[in-house]
N, C-alpha and C positions, 0 to 999 in steps of 0.2 A: 832798380840796376843794381845798386850795393847790395840789397836784400839777396837776390839771386846769383851774387854772385859770391856771397858770402857761404851759403847753402851749396851751391856750385864745392866751392873752395870745400867746405867740411866733407862733402861727398867723395870727392877726391883724396881728403886726408884719409878717411876712416879706409877709403880703396889701398891705398898703400899698405896700411896699417895691416889688415888682413893678409894683404899679400905677403908683406913680410911675415908674420907669423908662419904664411904655407911655407916659403924660404927654408926659414929655419927648422920647419919639419916642427912649430909646436902648436898649428891651429885644433889640433884634436884632443891636445891636453891641455887649450886653455879658456879660460869661460872671457864671454867678452859681455860687459853692460853697457846699453845706452841710453839716455835719458836724456832730460831738460832738467833746470833747475825751476822754469815756471813758465807760465803760460805765453803768446806772445805779445812783441812788444807795443806799446799806446802810443809810440812814435808816427802819429798820420803820414809824416814825410819822408818817412823812410820805409815804410811799411804799410801795405793798402788790404788790412789786416780783410776786411768786409769784400774786397775782391775776390782775396787767395782764401777766403771762407777760412782765416786759421781758426775759430774757437768753433768752427759749427755750430750747432746750435744749444752749446754752454753762453752764457753771460760772463763777461768781464774777461778782463786781460792781465798783464803784467802787473804784481804789485797788487792786487783785485784776491780778496779770500771767498769770491765764488769761483763758480767751478770752472771757467776758463781762464782764472789767472791762475790756477794751480792743480787743475788735473794733467797731468800728464803722464806721454806712453813711455812704457821701458821695454826695451826689447832684450833679448839676452840670448846668446849663442854659448853652447858647450857642449862638440859634438860626442854621441856617446851616453849622453846625462839625460839633456832634454830634447824631447819630439820635438823633429820642426813641424813649425807648423800651426806649433799650440797655443791656444789665446785664454786669458783667464782674467776675471774682473774682479780678482781678490784686490782689495783695496789697502795700502800702505803708505806708507812716507817715506822719507827719502835714507833715514836713522833704518829704515828696516835692512837697507843696503849693509850697512856695516856689519849689522847682525845676521845677515845670510851669506855677507863674507867670512864672517869668525866661523860659523856652523860647515862652511864648505870646508874651512881651513882644518877642521877637528875640532878646536880650542872651545874654549868655556869663554861666552860674555862676561865683560865686566858688572861687579852689581850694581845698580841702581840706575842702568840703560831702558832707555822704551823701546827701544826697536825689539820689531819680530823678526825672525828669521821665516822668508819664503819660501827657503829650499824646497819644501816638502810639494809645494805649489808646482814649482819649476820641476823638482822631478817628477809630476803626476800624482803624489801622492795627496790628494785633496784633503782624503779622511784625514790625515793626520794635522793640516794646518793650522797650526791656532790663529786668531782671528785678534786684534783691537776693539776693545770695546768702542771707546770711541777715540778720535782724533783732535786735536785742538789748534788752530792758529791765531797766534795775535800780530798782527801787523799792524806797526807805528807808523806806516802813509798812508794818507787819503783821510789825515783827520783819523787816524787810528782804528783799527776794525779786527773784530776777535769773530771766529768761527766756531762750532763743533760738529762733528758729524757722528752721530750713532747709527749707522747701519744704514736703512735708505733716509731717515732724517737728517738733515741742516740744520743749523741756526747760525744766521748772523746779524750781527751788530754792528752798525756802520758810526762814523763820528763822534768814538767814543771820548778822544781827548775833550771835545768839549762838553758832553753831555753824556758819563758815566755809566750813569743811567737810561741809556741808548733802548731803545724798544727792541725785543727781539723780534728778527726775520723770520718764521719757518718755513720749510721747504719740503715736499715728501718726493725726492729725489727719484722715485721710482713713476711718476707722474708728472713732475716737474722738473724734467734735466735741465731747461735754463736756467 
């Protein structure tokens, strides 16, 4: 009940924000990003992730470097710039949002940053989109975890604090999304 109430509250607040943008006549000149920072919580007493199928076919929950712990949707609304209803499978990370906002503002990114603007994808210019050669995750939780994603391939190491030479699990995400 608490989880459902939080989702309802969030939905109401996003609706209020969108309504205020419209009331102030700013909605057609404002870009809105909506996403999350990680997968669903593992606190079974608070969220029945199995009942709600919170991670679908993916493996892992909040704090995991498996897809269910890190793969998150991103919704972006920018009237007159982003075609409504478009979908992309571009792989990105949160630091790409900063690079994208810098690009939207027409500024230059700071040297030495890792983000890649996904503005070309948002604008439907997929042929101009730069892509990450790889994405890396290094998370101290759950005994230490590391992961690398290179296109359809993903490598995961678990319990690296105990065993820095832990075996590498290799997944072909094209055939094994879980």
